[in-house]
N, C-alpha and C positions, 0 to 999 in steps of 0.2 A: 440662567434661571435660578434666581433667588433661594438661601438656603431654608427661607419660611415656605416656598412655593414648593422645593422637593419633599418638605415633612410633610406638608400637607395633601401632595400627589401620594405620599406612601404610605399615608393613612389612610385615602380614599380605596388604595389598591386594596389594603388589607380589610379593610369592611366586606366589600365587595366578595373575596376568597374567602372571608369565613361566613358570609351570607352563601355562596353556594355550597359551604362547606356544611352549612346547616340543613339548606334543602334537600342537601341529598343524601345526608347522612340521618335526618329527625332530630328533635331537638335532643342534649344530651350525650350524642354518639348513638342512639340507639336507631338500627336498620328501617327504612321507610318500608311499610308492611307490604309484601307482594300480591296480597289477596284480599278479596273485598271482606274477608271477614276471619276475624279473629276469635280464637277460644283461647281463654283465659285459666290454666290448671294450678291447684296446688295437692303436691304431693310429696310423700318423704323420699327418705332414700338413704340407704347405710354404705358403708364405707367411708373414707375420705371427702371426695365432692363428688358432686351431682353431673349429668352430663351438661355442655356450655349450652347456649342458645345456638352457636354455629357450628354444633355436629353433625356431620354428614348425615346421620339417622334421623335425625326430626327433620332436617330440609329435605328427606325423599319423604318424609311421612307428610310435609307439611305437601310436599307438591302431589302425592297419592290423594291429600284430602282436601287438597284446593283451599287450604286454610292456615292463616299463622297459627300457631301453639306459640303462647306465651307461659314459663312453668315459672312456680314460686314454689321453691324447693327449701324443706325444711330437714334438719335431721332427725333421722328415726327416736334417737333416745326423748328429742324435747318435743317430737309433734305434736302428743295430746295438750302439753302448756300451750302453744301458739295456736291452736285451733282454736282454745278455750279463749284465749285473749281476742282472736280474730269474732268468733260467735260476739263475743262481750261489745267489739265496735260495731259490728254490723257490715264489716267492710269485707268482703270473702268475694274468691275469683267467680267465675261461671261455675266450673267444675271443682269440689273441692274431695280430695278422698277421707275417707273416713275409719280409723282403725275398728272402731267398735262401735257398739248400742250402750254406749255410757249415757249416766241421767242428764249431761247437759247438753248431748247430742238428741235427747229423747225430746226433751224440753224448748229444745231450737224447733224440731219438727213441728211440735204442737204449735207453739207459737208462730209458724208459717214462713222461715226463714229458708227453709228448700220445696221444691215443688214436689208434689204427689206424682211418682212416676205409672203407677196402678193402671190407671186407666188406658196408658199408652204403650205400653212396654211391649204387647203383643201383635203392634203393627211394624216392628221391625225385624226384619228378616233373621238377625241373628240374636236379637236381645229376647223373642218369641221362645228359642231355644231353654231359656232357661228352666230349671225345671220346678215343680209347683210345690214341692218338700224345700229346696231352697228357698222359694220366696215368701213360703210361710214362717220359717224359720228366721229372714231376716226384715220381717214386717215388726212395722214399730205400730202400737195402735190399731192394728189390723189393716193398717196401708201400707203400700210401698212409697217408700222415700229414696230408697236407693239401688242401684245396679251391684246388685251384689257380685263380689269377684269369684271365681270359681276355684272352687278346693275340693277334691275327693275325700268323701265321708273317713276312708278307712288309711287316712294321711301316718294318724301316732302310731310307735313303738318305741321300740330300744337298737339302738344301733352298740355298737363293741365293735375294740381294733380282736377281730382274729389272731392276729401274732402274737401277741399280750396274752388270749389267752392258752395260745400253744405254750409262749413261752413257762409260764406256771400251772400247767399242766390241767384246765381246764377245759372238759368234754362237752358240757351240754350246761345249755340256761335255757330251764323249763319251769322253775318255781321260784318263787318270794323269797326260800334261803337260797339257791343258786345264786341269785343276782346279787344276795348279801356277803353273800361267800367269794363270788368275782369280783366284787369292789374291795371287798378286804384285803384280796389277791393284789388285784390292781393298786392298791394302797401303798401294802409293806413286802411284797415280793419282789421288787425289782423286774418290773415284768419287760421293761426296755431294755435290759440289761446292761445300763451302763455302768452300775457300782454308785449308783448316789440315789438317795433317799428325796425323789426331786416328779414323785406320780401322784394324782390321786387319785382315786376309785371313779369318780365322775364329776363335772365342774358344772356347779351349779350360778345361777343368775339370779337378778333381781326379776325376773318373769316366772311365774310361780304355772304356769303349766303343768312341769314333770310332776308337780304336788297331784294334781288334780287326776294326773292322767293314774298315780298310784292309787288314789284314793279307792278307783273303782276297784280294785285288785283285792280290798279288802271288802268288799261288797258294798259299797259306798252308790249313791247317785253321783250325776253330771249334772254339776249345777242344784238342780230341785229333780227330788224323786216322791215318788205314794210311799205315803206308809201304810201300816196294817189296818188301820182306821178310814185308810181310803183318802187322805189328805195328803195335798203336796207341802213339803217341809224343805229347806235350802239346808245343802250338805253338811255344812258345820254344824247342825242340830243332831246328829248323828253317833252312833258307837263306833262307825268305822270309821271318821273325822276324827276322833280322839285316837282312833288306832293307828291311824295312818300320822298323824303328828308325832306318837312315840317312835314311832318306826325314824321318822326324818330324825328326831330328837337324839336316838341311837346311833345314827349315822354320824351327825353333827360330833358330839361327843366322841367317838371312835375316829372321827379328822377322816371320813370317807369322802368329804366332800370338802371344797373349799371355804375356810370360815367369813372369807369375805364378801359372800355371795349376797348379800343385799345392797350392796354398791356397786356391782358388777353389772354393766347396762346390757342389754340382752344384744345390741349391734357389736359388740367385742367376744360374744359366748363362743364361736365357734374360735376364734384364733387362738384361745387357751389350746381346744383340739388338737387346731394346725401345729401346735409348737411342742406337740409329744407330752402334754401336762395329766390329758385326763382319757380314761379309757372306756366308759358309757357315757352316754347321752341318750337321758328317755325323751324323747321330741319327736319330732316330724321326722319319717325314715328317710326324704331324701337328704337329711343331712348329712347320711352315709359319705356319697360322693362327693360332698364339697368337702368335710374332714378328710377323705383320700387325697382330692387336689390340693389341699394344704398342706398337708404333709408330707406329701412328695416337692411340692414347689418350694416348701422353706429344709429339703433336705433330710427330713425324719425319717425315711423309708428309700431303699433303691429307686430311682427312675425307672426301672422296670419290672417292679412290681407288681404282679397282679392284682387288681383292685380286692378282688375275691377272697385273697391271699390275707389280703391287709385289714378289710373289713368286715363284718357278718350283721345280718338283722333276724330280730326274730318280732313277731304283732306285737306281744304278751307273757306272760309269766303266771303260771296258777299260783291262788292261792285258795283257801278253804273254801270258795263260792264258786270254784273253777277259774277259767278264762274269759278273763272280759277285760276291755279297752274302753278309753274315752275317745270317741270320734269329735272331726271336728264339726261347722256346723253346714259344712259344705257351700261356708264362703268366706274369704280372709278382708272384712271392712266392705265398704259400698263407695260408690263415685255419686254423691250427691250433687244437683244442680239449686244453685243460689239463686233464690227470689232477689236479691239486691242486686246481683248484675244481669240476672236473664231476669228480666221486669217486664214482655208480652208474651205470647202465645205463640207469634212468629219466630223470636231469637231462640225459645222453649224448643220447638221443631225443631229447628237447623242443631241446634246442640244436641237432641237427642237423633237426630241420622248421624249425624259425628261419630258420636258413643257408640254408635250400630255397628259403622264402619271399622272401629276400634278392633272390634271381631272378626272383620275378614282376614282370611289369609296372610294378606300382605302385611296388613299391620300387626299380627300377631308374630308373626315372623321380624320386622323390623325393630319392635320393643321388648320383642322377648330373644332376640338371640343379635342383631347389629344387621349389617351386611354382607353379603356375601364377597369371600376369598380375603376379607377384610377382618373381621370378626368370627366368621365360620366358614367351616368348607363343606362342601356338598359331598356324602359319599354312599354311592349306589342311591342318589335322589333322596338321601335325607341328612339333617341339619348333622353337623359336627362341629360344636365350639373349638376354636383354636386355642388352647393351654396359653399361660405366660405370654398373657398377649402385656406388651409396652403400656406403662400407668396411660398415655393418653388414649392410646386406641380404646383402652379398657374405661377410659372414664366416658368415652362419647356415647357408651350405652349403659350408664350409671344410671340406676330408679328409673328407668322408663318401664320396667316390667310394671309398676306400682300402678298405673293408672289402665293397664289391658282387666278384660272384666274375662277372657276368654271363654266367651261362649259368640258360637258353637264349642263343644268341650271338643280338645282332640282338630281344634281350627285349622291351627298352621302346618306346616309342612312337618312330616314327622322328625323326631330327636334318633341319631343314629346310638345302638344304644351297646354299652359297653355290659361286661356280667354285672358287674353292682348298679349299673343303670336297670337292668333286665330286672337284677334282684329287687330293686326298692319298686318296680313296677308290679311287680308280681305279689309282693309282700302288702302294698294297698289294696290290693283285689281279693287275697285270701281276708282280711280283715273284715271284709264285707259280706266275702261266702260263709264264714265260718257263724256268722250272724254273734259276735262277741262285743258288739258295738253298744255302748248305752245311750241312748238320746235324754237331751232333755226338754222336756213336756215345759216347761217353764219361758222356752225360749224365747219366741214372741210374745210371752204374756205381761214379759218384767216392763215394758214401755207401754203397757195402757196400767199400770199401778200408780196413781197419783201420788199415793206415801213415798215411792220409789223414786220417783221422779221428783222429788221435793228433796228427801233426803238419801236418795241411792248413796251417793258419791262419799256421804259422809260414815255410814254406816258399814258402804263395803270397806272402805279406808281402817274403820275401826276393828272389821273380820280380820285383813290381811296384816295388820299392825300384829294384832293380836298372837298368828300362824306362826310372823317371824321370832316374837318374843318366847315361843313356846320352846320351839324349835334351837334357839340359843339357850336356853336355859333363864331367860329374865323373867318368867314365871312358870308358876304349875298348872296342875288341873284345876285347884282354889282358883288359882288367877284368869283362867280363861274362862273358868264358868260366871266368875263375875261380869267378863265381858259380855261373855252371851247374855248376863240376865239386863246389859246396861242398854246391849242393842236391840233388844223384846221391847225394855223400857223407851226409847228412845225413837219407836215406827216400825224396828221387826214385828211386834206382832201382829199391827196394822197391812203389813204388809204381807202377811201369811194369809190373813183374812182375804185381802182385795186379791190375791192371784189365785187364791182357792175357789173364790167367785167366777172368776173369768175362765178357770179353767173347764167350772162347769157349763158357763155359756159356749164357748168353744171348743169342749170336748172331741167333739165330731168333727170339728176343723184340723186335731191332732194327727199327722200320717203315721204315727206310731202304736202298736202293741202296746198296752197297758202292762204287760211282764217284764217290758224290758226297760222299764224307768221303775220297778217297783225295787222300795229301799231292804237289803238284802242282811244287816247289819246296823 
C-alpha cells in the first residue's frame, strides 16, 4: 500500500471515529438527552461552585421527574445584573429564579415576559397548598406571576455568641441598650480571650436587611406604614427612620461593626462569623447553626462544644414601643415561567407539572439535602446532614435548594434536630406567637404603581445611597433631607399618591389588621 493510500485510509477512519463520538455525545460534547422533555432553569448559587450537570443528585432527580434538567448557574452576588441583561435580551430559559419584586421584574411581567400562573396554581396538588397570604404578598399588579419560595414569616431575629457573652460578663439581652452594650463589649473587651483587638460587635455587609429590622424597634414601619392621617407612607419619611440612622451612625463611629460594609458581598457575610470576627448577627434566625458549624469546622471552638453553649438567639429587643420585629414576606423570591422559551399551553402545563413535583418529598429531600449515606444519614428516620463533606461531594448539591419552592410546607423528610436547630425552630414560632411582626401593607401594591415601575429602581437607589452616606458620615441631617426632597420631586410624591389609591381599592384584600402596620414614630 502506497504512503498516500495509507494517509487517506487513516483520515477516513479518523472522520468515522469523530462522527461516532459526535453522534454518541452530542454536539460539542454534550450528553445525549435521556428523556423526551428538557427543562431549562436559571438560578443563583452561593459558595465557590454550583452543582455540575453530572451530579448524581441531578441525575437522580432527572430519573424521578423523567425530564432532562439543564441549569444556567449565576453567582448570587451578580445575579440581579445578569437577570436584567437576560431580560433585556429576551433570551431566558424556561424557568427563572427571580430574587425579588424589582421595578425591572414588574415591568417585564406587565410586558408579557412571564406566564401568569394564578389561574392554574390550584390545579396542582403541591402548589395549591400555598397560603393565600403569601400569594397576595407575592402578587404583581394583582396577579400571580411566580411560584413563591416558602419562608416562615417569623424568620428574623438576633443570633449571638453565647460563649463571648459569658466571657465579657453579659447575662441578658432584652433591650436596645442591652444590644448596644453587647456590641461594645464584643468589640473592645477581647470576647474570644486571645489577647488581640481583632473582633467586632457585629459584621455588616451590603445587604440592608439588618437596618430595616432595627427600624421596627424604633417604631418604624416595614416598608410602608399607616400614618395618623390614614395615609400610607414609605418608612424613610418617618421620624423612626432618622432615629435608626443615628443609631447606626453612632455604631459606625464607635467602630462596633466593620467600616468596609458597603463592599462586603452578602455571599461572604457569614464567612466573617465563621472566622470568629463578629459576635452578633441581626438577620435570619437559622444563621445561628451555620455560624456554629463554620466556627467548628475552622477550629475556632472545640470540636465537642455543645451548640447551645456557643450560640444563642432572641427574637428581638425592646425599645420605647415594646417588642417589635420585621417579618419576612412569607416567601423568598419566585420561580417564574418564561414566555420566550415556553411558547404554548401544552408546554406550559408540562413545566407546571414538573414544578409541582419539585414539592414532592423525593425532590425536597434530593435538592434540599442530597443522597442518603452520601450527603446525609438517617437518624431515627430523620435527615442528619453529614458535616465537613469533601469539596467534590459538597459541590454535588450546591445551589440546588434555590429551585425548591418548599410546598407543601414540611413536605420533606423531617430533619434531625440538635439543640440549636430546635431552638431556631422554637424562636421562629415564638415570633409569630408573640404577635410582634410588623407587616408591609404595600407589599403587593408596588407592582401596580405606574410611576414606581418606571422610576422605582432609580428612586430606591437614591434612598439606599443616602442611607449608606448618612451612616458613614458623608451627609448630615440636612443632606438627607435634601435627598428626600429630590425623591419627592423626581416621582416619589406621585408614587405615594398611586399607592394610596391602590390601598383604598384593595384594602379588603390585605390580610392584616391596621393596628399592626400603623406608624408609631
